[in-house]
TIVO-2410 file (N, C-alpha, C; in nm, 3 decimals):
# residues 166
REC num residu      c1      c2      c3 atome chaine
REC   1      M   6.528  21.721   9.804     N      A
REC   1      M   6.454  21.724   9.678    CA      A
REC   1      M   6.368  21.598   9.668     C      A
REC   2      S   6.245  21.619   9.626     N      A
REC   2      S   6.148  21.510   9.623    CA      A
REC   2      S   6.174  21.412   9.508     C      A
REC   3      S   6.115  21.295   9.522     N      A
REC   3      S   6.126  21.196   9.415    CA      A
REC   3      S   6.055  21.245   9.289     C      A
REC   4      N   5.947  21.326   9.305     N      A
REC   4      N   5.881  21.382   9.187    CA      A
REC   4      N   5.976  21.474   9.111     C      A
REC   5      F   6.054  21.554   9.185     N      A
REC   5      F   6.151  21.641   9.118    CA      A
REC   5      F   6.256  21.559   9.046     C      A
REC   6      I   6.310  21.459   9.110     N      A
REC   6      I   6.416  21.378   9.049    CA      A
REC   6      I   6.365  21.314   8.919     C      A
REC   7      K   6.243  21.261   8.919     N      A
REC   7      K   6.185  21.204   8.798    CA      A
REC   7      K   6.167  21.311   8.691     C      A
REC   8      A   6.115  21.426   8.731     N      A
REC   8      A   6.095  21.536   8.637    CA      A
REC   8      A   6.228  21.583   8.581     C      A
REC   9      F   6.326  21.596   8.667     N      A
REC   9      F   6.459  21.641   8.625    CA      A
REC   9      F   6.518  21.545   8.523     C      A
REC  10      D   6.509  21.417   8.549     N      A
REC  10      D   6.564  21.318   8.456    CA      A
REC  10      D   6.499  21.327   8.319     C      A
REC  11      K   6.366  21.349   8.316     N      A
REC  11      K   6.296  21.363   8.188    CA      A
REC  11      K   6.340  21.491   8.116     C      A
REC  12      V   6.355  21.599   8.191     N      A
REC  12      V   6.395  21.727   8.130    CA      A
REC  12      V   6.537  21.719   8.076     C      A
REC  13      I   6.626  21.658   8.150     N      A
REC  13      I   6.764  21.645   8.101    CA      A
REC  13      I   6.766  21.566   7.971     C      A
REC  14      E   6.685  21.463   7.962     N      A
REC  14      E   6.676  21.387   7.837    CA      A
REC  14      E   6.625  21.476   7.724     C      A
REC  15      L   6.520  21.555   7.750     N      A
REC  15      L   6.467  21.646   7.648    CA      A
REC  15      L   6.569  21.752   7.608     C      A
REC  16      E   6.652  21.790   7.701     N      A
REC  16      E   6.755  21.891   7.675    CA      A
REC  16      E   6.879  21.834   7.605     C      A
REC  17      G   6.880  21.705   7.582     N      A
REC  17      G   6.993  21.645   7.511    CA      A
REC  17      G   7.101  21.589   7.602     C      A
REC  18      G   7.074  21.579   7.730     N      A
REC  18      G   7.170  21.522   7.822    CA      A
REC  18      G   7.272  21.623   7.870     C      A
REC  19      Y   7.379  21.570   7.923     N      A
REC  19      Y   7.486  21.653   7.978    CA      A
REC  19      Y   7.587  21.684   7.868     C      A
REC  20      T   7.545  21.769   7.777     N      A
REC  20      T   7.631  21.804   7.663    CA      A
REC  20      T   7.650  21.954   7.655     C      A
REC  21      L   7.759  21.992   7.593     N      A
REC  21      L   7.791  22.132   7.566    CA      A
REC  21      L   7.771  22.154   7.418     C      A
REC  22      H   7.690  22.253   7.382     N      A
REC  22      H   7.667  22.281   7.240    CA      A
REC  22      H   7.630  22.427   7.221     C      A
REC  23      K   7.626  22.467   7.093     N      A
REC  23      K   7.586  22.603   7.058    CA      A
REC  23      K   7.482  22.594   6.948     C      A
REC  24      N   7.364  22.648   6.974     N      A
REC  24      N   7.258  22.652   6.873    CA      A
REC  24      N   7.288  22.763   6.772     C      A
REC  25      Q   7.240  22.744   6.651     N      A
REC  25      Q   7.271  22.839   6.544    CA      A
REC  25      Q   7.213  22.978   6.568     C      A
REC  26      T   7.108  22.991   6.645     N      A
REC  26      T   7.048  23.122   6.670    CA      A
REC  26      T   7.092  23.185   6.802     C      A
REC  27      E   7.184  23.120   6.872     N      A
REC  27      E   7.228  23.171   7.001    CA      A
REC  27      E   7.372  23.218   6.995     C      A
REC  28      S   7.405  23.315   7.079     N      A
REC  28      S   7.539  23.373   7.077    CA      A
REC  28      S   7.634  23.310   7.179     C      A
REC  29      A   7.584  23.221   7.262     N      A
REC  29      A   7.668  23.159   7.365    CA      A
REC  29      A   7.638  23.009   7.369     C      A
REC  30      V   7.717  22.937   7.446     N      A
REC  30      V   7.700  22.792   7.457    CA      A
REC  30      V   7.593  22.756   7.560     C      A
REC  31      T   7.549  22.631   7.550     N      A
REC  31      T   7.452  22.574   7.642    CA      A
REC  31      T   7.511  22.444   7.696     C      A
REC  32      Y   7.500  22.425   7.827     N      A
REC  32      Y   7.542  22.299   7.887    CA      A
REC  32      Y   7.422  22.241   7.961     C      A
REC  33      A   7.384  22.118   7.927     N      A
REC  33      A   7.273  22.048   7.993    CA      A
REC  33      A   7.147  22.135   7.997     C      A
REC  34      G   7.128  22.213   7.890     N      A
REC  34      G   7.011  22.298   7.881    CA      A
REC  34      G   7.027  22.434   7.948     C      A
REC  35      I   7.141  22.463   8.006     N      A
REC  35      I   7.164  22.591   8.074    CA      A
REC  35      I   7.240  22.682   7.977     C      A
REC  36      Y   7.171  22.786   7.933     N      A
REC  36      Y   7.226  22.879   7.833    CA      A
REC  36      Y   7.313  22.983   7.904     C      A
REC  37      R   7.438  22.989   7.863     N      A
REC  37      R   7.534  23.075   7.933    CA      A
REC  37      R   7.496  23.222   7.929     C      A
REC  38      K   7.444  23.269   7.817     N      A
REC  38      K   7.409  23.412   7.809    CA      A
REC  38      K   7.299  23.447   7.908     C      A
REC  39      A   7.205  23.358   7.927     N      A
REC  39      A   7.094  23.382   8.020    CA      A
REC  39      A   7.135  23.360   8.166     C      A
REC  40      H   7.234  23.274   8.188     N      A
REC  40      H   7.274  23.238   8.324    CA      A
REC  40      H   7.427  23.243   8.338     C      A
REC  41      P   7.486  23.360   8.317     N      A
REC  41      P   7.632  23.370   8.318    CA      A
REC  41      P   7.698  23.345   8.453     C      A
REC  42      K   7.622  23.356   8.561     N      A
REC  42      K   7.681  23.339   8.695    CA      A
REC  42      K   7.667  23.197   8.750     C      A
REC  43      W   7.610  23.106   8.671     N      A
REC  43      W   7.598  22.967   8.718    CA      A
REC  43      W   7.738  22.913   8.745     C      A
REC  44      S   7.758  22.855   8.862     N      A
REC  44      S   7.892  22.809   8.903    CA      A
REC  44      S   7.945  22.695   8.818     C      A
REC  45      G   7.862  22.628   8.743     N      A
REC  45      G   7.909  22.520   8.656    CA      A
REC  45      G   7.998  22.566   8.543     C      A
REC  46      W   7.989  22.695   8.507     N      A
REC  46      W   8.073  22.745   8.397    CA      A
REC  46      W   8.221  22.739   8.432     C      A
REC  47      E   8.253  22.744   8.562     N      A
REC  47      E   8.392  22.731   8.603    CA      A
REC  47      E   8.450  22.596   8.558     C      A
REC  48      Y   8.370  22.492   8.567     N      A
REC  48      Y   8.412  22.358   8.523    CA      A
REC  48      Y   8.423  22.355   8.371     C      A
REC  49      V   8.322  22.406   8.304     N      A
REC  49      V   8.320  22.406   8.157    CA      A
REC  49      V   8.443  22.480   8.103     C      A
REC  50      D   8.475  22.593   8.164     N      A
REC  50      D   8.590  22.673   8.119    CA      A
REC  50      D   8.722  22.598   8.135     C      A
REC  51      K   8.726  22.505   8.229     N      A
REC  51      K   8.847  22.423   8.250    CA      A
REC  51      K   8.838  22.292   8.172     C      A
REC  52      E   8.734  22.283   8.085     N      A
REC  52      E   8.708  22.163   8.006    CA      A
REC  52      E   8.684  22.041   8.095     C      A
REC  53      E   8.618  22.066   8.207     N      A
REC  53      E   8.577  21.961   8.299    CA      A
REC  53      E   8.425  21.951   8.298     C      A
REC  54      T   8.374  21.840   8.345     N      A
REC  54      T   8.230  21.820   8.353    CA      A
REC  54      T   8.177  21.872   8.486     C      A
REC  55      P   8.080  21.963   8.482     N      A
REC  55      P   8.022  22.011   8.608    CA      A
REC  55      P   7.953  21.895   8.681     C      A
REC  56      P   7.959  21.895   8.813     N      A
REC  56      P   7.891  21.790   8.889    CA      A
REC  56      P   7.740  21.791   8.862     C      A
REC  57      T   7.684  21.673   8.850     N      A
REC  57      T   7.539  21.660   8.825    CA      A
REC  57      T   7.460  21.737   8.931     C      A
REC  58      Q   7.507  21.735   9.055     N      A
REC  58      Q   7.436  21.803   9.163    CA      A
REC  58      Q   7.423  21.952   9.136     C      A
REC  59      L   7.523  22.014   9.075     N      A
REC  59      L   7.515  22.156   9.041    CA      A
REC  59      L   7.403  22.182   8.941     C      A
REC  60      V   7.394  22.095   8.842     N      A
REC  60      V   7.290  22.107   8.740    CA      A
REC  60      V   7.153  22.087   8.805     C      A
REC  61      R   7.142  21.983   8.886     N      A
REC  61      R   7.016  21.951   8.952    CA      A
REC  61      R   6.971  22.066   9.043     C      A
REC  62      E   7.062  22.122   9.121     N      A
REC  62      E   7.027  22.232   9.210    CA      A
REC  62      E   6.982  22.355   9.132     C      A
REC  63      F   7.052  22.382   9.021     N      A
REC  63      F   7.014  22.495   8.936    CA      A
REC  63      F   6.870  22.478   8.888     C      A
REC  64      Y   6.837  22.363   8.832     N      A
REC  64      Y   6.703  22.338   8.781    CA      A
REC  64      Y   6.598  22.343   8.892     C      A
REC  65      Y   6.629  22.288   9.006     N      A
REC  65      Y   6.534  22.287   9.116    CA      A
REC  65      Y   6.502  22.431   9.160     C      A
REC  66      E   6.606  22.506   9.190     N      A
REC  66      E   6.586  22.642   9.242    CA      A
REC  66      E   6.523  22.735   9.139     C      A
REC  67      R   6.570  22.727   9.018     N      A
REC  67      R   6.528  22.821   8.914    CA      A
REC  67      R   6.392  22.787   8.852     C      A
REC  68      Y   6.363  22.658   8.834     N      A
REC  68      Y   6.247  22.620   8.754    CA      A
REC  68      Y   6.144  22.529   8.821     C      A
REC  69      Y   6.179  22.457   8.925     N      A
REC  69      Y   6.086  22.360   8.981    CA      A
REC  69      Y   6.025  22.401   9.115     C      A
REC  70      K   6.103  22.459   9.200     N      A
REC  70      K   6.066  22.484   9.340    CA      A
REC  70      K   5.928  22.551   9.354     C      A
REC  71      A   5.897  22.646   9.270     N      A
REC  71      A   5.768  22.717   9.279    CA      A
REC  71      A   5.650  22.623   9.260     C      A
REC  72      Y   5.672  22.513   9.188     N      A
REC  72      Y   5.561  22.424   9.151    CA      A
REC  72      Y   5.554  22.296   9.233     C      A
REC  73      E   5.644  22.276   9.328     N      A
REC  73      E   5.655  22.147   9.395    CA      A
REC  73      E   5.533  22.107   9.476     C      A
REC  74      N   5.447  22.200   9.513     N      A
REC  74      N   5.328  22.165   9.591    CA      A
REC  74      N   5.203  22.147   9.504     C      A
REC  75      L   5.221  22.146   9.375     N      A
REC  75      L   5.109  22.127   9.282    CA      A
REC  75      L   5.094  21.979   9.248     C      A
REC  76      D   4.985  21.946   9.181     N      A
REC  76      D   4.972  21.813   9.123    CA      A
REC  76      D   5.102  21.782   9.049     C      A
REC  77      H   5.157  21.663   9.065     N      A
REC  77      H   5.290  21.635   9.010    CA      A
REC  77      H   5.295  21.645   8.858     C      A
REC  78      N   5.184  21.618   8.788     N      A
REC  78      N   5.183  21.632   8.643    CA      A
REC  78      N   5.186  21.778   8.600     C      A
REC  79      I   5.110  21.861   8.668     N      A
REC  79      I   5.113  22.005   8.639    CA      A
REC  79      I   5.251  22.061   8.674     C      A
REC  80      A   5.305  22.019   8.788     N      A
REC  80      A   5.438  22.065   8.828    CA      A
REC  80      A   5.541  22.029   8.721     C      A
REC  81      Y   5.534  21.906   8.672     N      A
REC  81      Y   5.630  21.863   8.569    CA      A
REC  81      Y   5.617  21.947   8.442     C      A
REC  82      V   5.496  21.964   8.392     N      A
REC  82      V   5.477  22.036   8.266    CA      A
REC  82      V   5.518  22.183   8.281     C      A
REC  83      M   5.488  22.244   8.393     N      A
REC  83      M   5.531  22.382   8.415    CA      A
REC  83      M   5.683  22.390   8.426     C      A
REC  84      F   5.742  22.296   8.495     N      A
REC  84      F   5.889  22.289   8.507    CA      A
REC  84      F   5.952  22.273   8.369     C      A
REC  85      E   5.910  22.172   8.296     N      A
REC  85      E   5.969  22.144   8.163    CA      A
REC  85      E   5.952  22.264   8.071     C      A
REC  86      S   5.835  22.324   8.072     N      A
REC  86      S   5.808  22.437   7.983    CA      A
REC  86      S   5.887  22.560   8.024     C      A
REC  87      S   5.903  22.582   8.153     N      A
REC  87      S   5.981  22.696   8.201    CA      A
REC  87      S   6.128  22.683   8.163     C      A
REC  88      V   6.179  22.561   8.166     N      A
REC  88      V   6.317  22.537   8.123    CA      A
REC  88      V   6.330  22.576   7.976     C      A
REC  89      N   6.232  22.539   7.896     N      A
REC  89      N   6.240  22.561   7.752    CA      A
REC  89      N   6.206  22.703   7.709     C      A
REC  90      M   6.112  22.769   7.777     N      A
REC  90      M   6.068  22.900   7.728    CA      A
REC  90      M   6.063  23.009   7.833     C      A
REC  91      G   6.118  22.984   7.951     N      A
REC  91      G   6.125  23.086   8.055    CA      A
REC  91      G   5.989  23.135   8.100     C      A
REC  92      A   5.977  23.267   8.123     N      A
REC  92      A   5.855  23.327   8.174    CA      A
REC  92      A   5.738  23.313   8.078     C      A
REC  93      T   5.766  23.286   7.951     N      A
REC  93      T   5.658  23.266   7.854    CA      A
REC  93      T   5.572  23.147   7.896     C      A
REC  94      A   5.631  23.045   7.956     N      A
REC  94      A   5.553  22.930   8.003    CA      A
REC  94      A   5.450  22.974   8.106     C      A
REC  95      V   5.489  23.061   8.196     N      A
REC  95      V   5.396  23.110   8.298    CA      A
REC  95      V   5.287  23.195   8.232     C      A
REC  96      K   5.325  23.281   8.138     N      A
REC  96      K   5.225  23.362   8.068    CA      A
REC  96      K   5.123  23.275   7.996     C      A
REC  97      L   5.170  23.171   7.930     N      A
REC  97      L   5.077  23.082   7.860    CA      A
REC  97      L   4.984  23.011   7.959     C      A
REC  98      A   5.039  22.966   8.071     N      A
REC  98      A   4.956  22.902   8.173    CA      A
REC  98      A   4.852  23.001   8.226     C      A
REC  99      Q   4.893  23.124   8.249     N      A
REC  99      Q   4.801  23.225   8.300    CA      A
REC  99      Q   4.688  23.251   8.199     C      A
REC 100      R   4.721  23.253   8.072     N      A
REC 100      R   4.617  23.272   7.970    CA      A
REC 100      R   4.521  23.154   7.969     C      A
REC 101      V   4.574  23.033   7.979     N      A
REC 101      V   4.489  22.914   7.984    CA      A
REC 101      V   4.397  22.919   8.106     C      A
REC 102      L   4.448  22.971   8.216     N      A
REC 102      L   4.371  22.978   8.341    CA      A
REC 102      L   4.284  23.103   8.350     C      A
REC 103      N   4.290  23.188   8.248     N      A
REC 103      N   4.211  23.312   8.243    CA      A
REC 103      N   4.242  23.408   8.358     C      A
REC 104      I   4.372  23.425   8.384     N      A
REC 104      I   4.416  23.524   8.483    CA      A
REC 104      I   4.517  23.615   8.415     C      A
REC 105      A   4.548  23.728   8.479     N      A
REC 105      A   4.641  23.825   8.422    CA      A
REC 105      A   4.774  23.757   8.389     C      A
REC 106      D   4.823  23.782   8.268     N      A
REC 106      D   4.945  23.714   8.221    CA      A
REC 106      D   5.069  23.802   8.237     C      A
REC 107      D   5.120  23.805   8.360     N      A
REC 107      D   5.239  23.884   8.390    CA      A
REC 107      D   5.368  23.803   8.385     C      A
REC 108      G   5.358  23.672   8.369     N      A
REC 108      G   5.478  23.588   8.361    CA      A
REC 108      G   5.541  23.555   8.495     C      A
REC 109      V   5.474  23.587   8.603     N      A
REC 109      V   5.526  23.560   8.737    CA      A
REC 109      V   5.442  23.449   8.801     C      A
REC 110      A   5.509  23.347   8.848     N      A
REC 110      A   5.439  23.236   8.915    CA      A
REC 110      A   5.419  23.272   9.062     C      A
REC 111      G   5.335  23.374   9.084     N      A
REC 111      G   5.306  23.421   9.219    CA      A
REC 111      G   5.187  23.349   9.279     C      A
REC 112      A   5.137  23.403   9.389     N      A
REC 112      A   5.030  23.338   9.465    CA      A
REC 112      A   4.904  23.315   9.382     C      A
REC 113      K   4.861  23.414   9.302     N      A
REC 113      K   4.739  23.398   9.222    CA      A
REC 113      K   4.756  23.286   9.119     C      A
REC 114      T   4.870  23.283   9.057     N      A
REC 114      T   4.895  23.181   8.955    CA      A
REC 114      T   4.902  23.043   9.018     C      A
REC 115      L   4.973  23.030   9.128     N      A
REC 115      L   4.986  22.901   9.193    CA      A
REC 115      L   4.851  22.852   9.247     C      A
REC 116      T   4.770  22.944   9.299     N      A
REC 116      T   4.637  22.906   9.345    CA      A
REC 116      T   4.551  22.858   9.228     C      A
REC 117      A   4.558  22.928   9.116     N      A
REC 117      A   4.483  22.886   8.998    CA      A
REC 117      A   4.531  22.750   8.946     C      A
REC 118      L   4.662  22.728   8.949     N      A
REC 118      L   4.715  22.598   8.906    CA      A
REC 118      L   4.670  22.487   9.000     C      A
REC 119      K   4.667  22.516   9.130     N      A
REC 119      K   4.620  22.416   9.228    CA      A
REC 119      K   4.474  22.379   9.204     C      A
REC 120      G   4.396  22.477   9.162     N      A
REC 120      G   4.254  22.455   9.140    CA      A
REC 120      G   4.220  22.397   9.003     C      A
REC 121      A   4.319  22.388   8.917     N      A
REC 121      A   4.295  22.339   8.780    CA      A
REC 121      A   4.274  22.187   8.779     C      A
REC 122      T   4.192  22.142   8.687     N      A
REC 122      T   4.177  21.999   8.663    CA      A
REC 122      T   4.299  21.956   8.582     C      A
REC 123      P   4.384  21.870   8.636     N      A
REC 123      P   4.510  21.839   8.569    CA      A
REC 123      P   4.499  21.803   8.421     C      A
REC 124      R   4.418  21.708   8.388     N      A
REC 124      R   4.408  21.662   8.249    CA      A
REC 124      R   4.365  21.775   8.156     C      A
REC 125      E   4.265  21.850   8.197     N      A
REC 125      E   4.214  21.962   8.116    CA      A
REC 125      E   4.323  22.068   8.099     C      A
REC 126      F   4.390  22.102   8.209     N      A
REC 126      F   4.496  22.202   8.202    CA      A
REC 126      F   4.609  22.155   8.110     C      A
REC 127      L   4.652  22.031   8.127     N      A
REC 127      L   4.765  21.981   8.049    CA      A
REC 127      L   4.737  21.986   7.899     C      A
REC 128      Y   4.617  21.947   7.859     N      A
REC 128      Y   4.583  21.952   7.717    CA      A
REC 128      Y   4.576  22.096   7.666     C      A
REC 129      S   4.506  22.182   7.740     N      A
REC 129      S   4.493  22.322   7.698    CA      A
REC 129      S   4.628  22.392   7.694     C      A
REC 130      F   4.710  22.365   7.793     N      A
REC 130      F   4.842  22.427   7.800    CA      A
REC 130      F   4.930  22.380   7.684     C      A
REC 131      T   4.923  22.253   7.652     N      A
REC 131      T   5.004  22.199   7.542    CA      A
REC 131      T   4.960  22.261   7.409     C      A
REC 132      I   4.832  22.277   7.390     N      A
REC 132      I   4.782  22.342   7.268    CA      A
REC 132      I   4.834  22.486   7.262     C      A
REC 133      A   4.831  22.556   7.375     N      A
REC 133      A   4.880  22.694   7.380    CA      A
REC 133      A   5.030  22.699   7.348     C      A
REC 134      K   5.105  22.603   7.400     N      A
REC 134      K   5.250  22.599   7.371    CA      A
REC 134      K   5.275  22.580   7.222     C      A
REC 135      I   5.204  22.485   7.162     N      A
REC 135      I   5.225  22.458   7.020    CA      A
REC 135      I   5.186  22.579   6.936     C      A
REC 136      A   5.078  22.646   6.973     N      A
REC 136      A   5.038  22.768   6.901    CA      A
REC 136      A   5.147  22.875   6.914     C      A
REC 137      Y   5.203  22.889   7.034     N      A
REC 137      Y   5.311  22.986   7.055    CA      A
REC 137      Y   5.432  22.952   6.969     C      A
REC 138      Y   5.472  22.826   6.970     N      A
REC 138      Y   5.587  22.785   6.890    CA      A
REC 138      Y   5.561  22.808   6.741     C      A
REC 139      N   5.439  22.780   6.697     N      A
REC 139      N   5.405  22.801   6.556    CA      A
REC 139      N   5.417  22.950   6.521     C      A
REC 140      H   5.370  23.036   6.609     N      A
REC 140      H   5.383  23.181   6.588    CA      A
REC 140      H   5.531  23.221   6.586     C      A
REC 141      L   5.607  23.170   6.679     N      A
REC 141      L   5.749  23.202   6.686    CA      A
REC 141      L   5.821  23.159   6.558     C      A
REC 142      A   5.781  23.045   6.505     N      A
REC 142      A   5.846  22.993   6.384    CA      A
REC 142      A   5.806  23.069   6.258     C      A
REC 143      S   5.719  23.167   6.270     N      A
REC 143      S   5.690  23.253   6.154    CA      A
REC 143      S   5.811  23.341   6.123     C      A
REC 144      K   5.902  23.352   6.220     N      A
REC 144      K   6.030  23.421   6.196    CA      A
REC 144      K   6.127  23.319   6.138     C      A
REC 145      E   6.189  23.355   6.032     N      A
REC 145      E   6.272  23.262   5.956    CA      A
REC 145      E   6.378  23.191   6.041     C      A
REC 146      Q   6.442  23.262   6.132     N      A
REC 146      Q   6.551  23.201   6.209    CA      A
REC 146      Q   6.502  23.090   6.302     C      A
REC 147      Y   6.372  23.088   6.334     N      A
REC 147      Y   6.319  22.987   6.425    CA      A
REC 147      Y   6.251  22.870   6.355     C      A
REC 148      K   6.231  22.879   6.226     N      A
REC 148      K   6.165  22.772   6.152    CA      A
REC 148      K   6.230  22.636   6.172     C      A
REC 149      P   6.363  22.628   6.175     N      A
REC 149      P   6.425  22.495   6.192    CA      A
REC 149      P   6.391  22.427   6.324     C      A
REC 150      Y   6.345  22.503   6.422     N      A
REC 150      Y   6.317  22.447   6.554    CA      A
REC 150      Y   6.173  22.400   6.571     C      A
REC 151      L   6.083  22.437   6.482     N      A
REC 151      L   5.940  22.412   6.502    CA      A
REC 151      L   5.908  22.265   6.525     C      A
REC 152      R   5.956  22.179   6.440     N      A
REC 152      R   5.924  22.036   6.456    CA      A
REC 152      R   5.973  21.983   6.590     C      A
REC 153      G   6.094  22.022   6.629     N      A
REC 153      G   6.148  21.978   6.759    CA      A
REC 153      G   6.065  22.031   6.875     C      A
REC 154      W   6.022  22.156   6.866     N      A
REC 154      W   5.940  22.213   6.973    CA      A
REC 154      W   5.807  22.140   6.986     C      A
REC 155      I   5.744  22.112   6.872     N      A
REC 155      I   5.617  22.040   6.876    CA      A
REC 155      I   5.638  21.899   6.931     C      A
REC 156      N   5.742  21.831   6.885     N      A
REC 156      N   5.771  21.697   6.937    CA      A
REC 156      N   5.797  21.701   7.086     C      A
REC 157      R   5.870  21.800   7.132     N      A
REC 157      R   5.899  21.813   7.276    CA      A
REC 157      R   5.769  21.835   7.353     C      A
REC 158      S   5.683  21.921   7.302     N      A
REC 158      S   5.556  21.949   7.368    CA      A
REC 158      S   5.474  21.821   7.385     C      A
REC 159      L   5.468  21.741   7.281     N      A
REC 159      L   5.392  21.617   7.287    CA      A
REC 159      L   5.461  21.513   7.374     C      A
REC 160      K   5.594  21.506   7.363     N      A
REC 160      K   5.669  21.409   7.443    CA      A
REC 160      K   5.657  21.440   7.592     C      A
REC 161      S   5.646  21.567   7.626     N      A
REC 161      S   5.636  21.602   7.768    CA      A
REC 161      S   5.507  21.550   7.831     C      A
REC 162      L   5.408  21.514   7.748     N      A
REC 162      L   5.284  21.457   7.799    CA      A
REC 162      L   5.289  21.305   7.819     C      A
REC 163      E   5.391  21.241   7.763     N      A
REC 163      E   5.400  21.095   7.772    CA      A
REC 163      E   5.400  21.048   7.917     C      A
REC 164      G   5.312  20.955   7.944     N      A
REC 164      G   5.306  20.895   8.077    CA      A
REC 164      G   5.236  20.978   8.183     C      A
REC 165      I   5.180  21.093   8.145     N      A
REC 165      I   5.117  21.176   8.249    CA      A
REC 165      I   4.971  21.207   8.220     C      A
REC 166      V   4.919  21.171   8.105     N      A
REC 166      V   4.778  21.206   8.078    CA      A
REC 166      V   4.695  21.080   8.063     C      A
***
């Protein structure tokens, strides 16, 4: 794993609240270090959590790398980080938003066309446009009453993810 991934991972873990186990009010299962059990029930770290033990950091790191970072590792490191961080937070929606910003079909898959478009993007321009798209998405999502409590945190996270990279 590259040093860019390790730096990105450390920032994302901080944004996710660290290595903690918690349950959000709108979710039906627990989350550990940002890994939501309902979405990822087969993650091997749950064996540790179920025994009230702390999963090894390497398990968390490998999960994030394989699931959210690996597709972006050959991109500009700032674009890779923002796509990684956003994918952790919003899943395939992050890819759809990036595709819309890049004016390509928004299927939510980080395939060859999307990765080529990301490689060809001007980092600073993409990062700003993508962040605006994320905030607009979060604002729309918060029009549903159950998500209103999260809006400020989502906006803060979106802006914080740009710190040190633009």
